[in-house]
C-alpha positions, 0 to 999 in steps of 0.5 A: 500500500502506497502512502498518500504523499507518494500518490499525490506526487505521482499525480502532480508529475503526470499533470505537469510532465514535459512532453517527450521528444517523440511527442514534439516530433509528431506535432511537427510532422503534423504541422508539415503534413496538414498546415496550421489552422487559419488563413496564414498558410497554403499547401501550394507546392514551392521550390524543391523540398529542403531539409528542415528540423524543428527545435523546441524550448521550454518556458516555465511561468508560475509553475506551469510549463509550456512547449514552443516549436521553432519551425525554420523559414526560408525566404526566396527571391527570383527574377526571369531577367537578371540581365537588363538594359538601361531604361528597363525595369525588372520584376522581382518575385518573392516567397517565404516557405517553411518546413520540409514540404516548403509550404508558403506563408501567406498574408504577412509583410516582407521587405525588399532590401538593396545593398547600398555599399555599406548596408542593406536598406529596405526600399519596399514592403509588400504583403504575401498574397494568398498564393504565397507570392509577392512581386517588386518592380525595380529600375535597371542597374547593377544592384544586389537585393535580398528579401527580409521576413520578420518572423511570426508565431501561430499558437505554440509554433514560432516561425523565426525571422529570416533573410533570403540569399542575395540576388544580383541584377546586372545592367548590360549595354544595349546591343548595337544591332538593336539600340538604334531601331529602339530609339527610333521607335520610341521617337516615332511613338511621340508622332503627332504631339505638338511643339511647345517651347521648353516642353519635354513630354510626355504630351508636348515637346520642343526639339531638345525636349524630344531628344531628352525624353527619348534617351532618358528611356535608355538610361541617359540623362541629357541637358534640355538644350540642343547646343549643350546636347552636341557635347555628348556621344561621339562624332560620326560621318554622314556616311556612317550615320545610322538610325538612332544617331542625333542630327545637329543643325549648326550655324557657321559658328558651330552653335546648334539651333536644332536637333533631331533623331536620325531615322535613316534615308535622309529623314529624322524624327524631330519637333520642328517649330511652333505650330508643328507636331513631332513627326518624321521629316526630311533633313533639309540642310547640309550644315549638319553633324551626326553624333552617336550617344549609345550603341 
């Protein structure tokens, strides 16, 4: 016959015993297999499965013992266009997965960070959609990005903060075979818009304003003055000129009074004067010089 004291001690231990490791492993397995109740998770497949293990921590407060389960998270960044040309934009997609089945976390905020030469700085924050994905649009340029997830808890499960691997977007020059035609096409898209002195788009232009607007699309920053624009790029002969080069109209002193974008065959796109519109016009003077800015 056992003593009453011994019986009470056994009953206390039964009520307050810490779960066995096997019990915790079963709980984690259940999490990975079925997800946690609620709208935070989705069972949609993600990247290839990656091994992940859960760790536990025991918290005792006021004599009561609770168990938390730490489930690793993995942020990821991806883009279909890691190499872009000046003036383009890049779409970067992000997701955060957890557990061995790589289920996606949804409904939580994530931050896109960029390396500024000293630290990673957050430049945009987006919420993970119901599909578990989100996207960011960034300008072209050689930069390194990463995705930051601030962590979360759901019941006794802890999903820690994590950072993705770095993703570098590289800016590469436009190929010479393509750049000229793209410049001309960009200028042609402005045809029919009125000449307005000192205007630089997108609804009206003067001659140097049209050039400024078009070449900004390709990552070049030019002054809004035709005489100043002739100092950019390199000189090419009339025989070597190709579509996309600039045509500068000059006085005998060398001062430029008009500029257009060469379209080939003796034509150019320009904004001629008050009362006219942007269009494809014949080069009317022989006192011109050509300069190539890109390509």
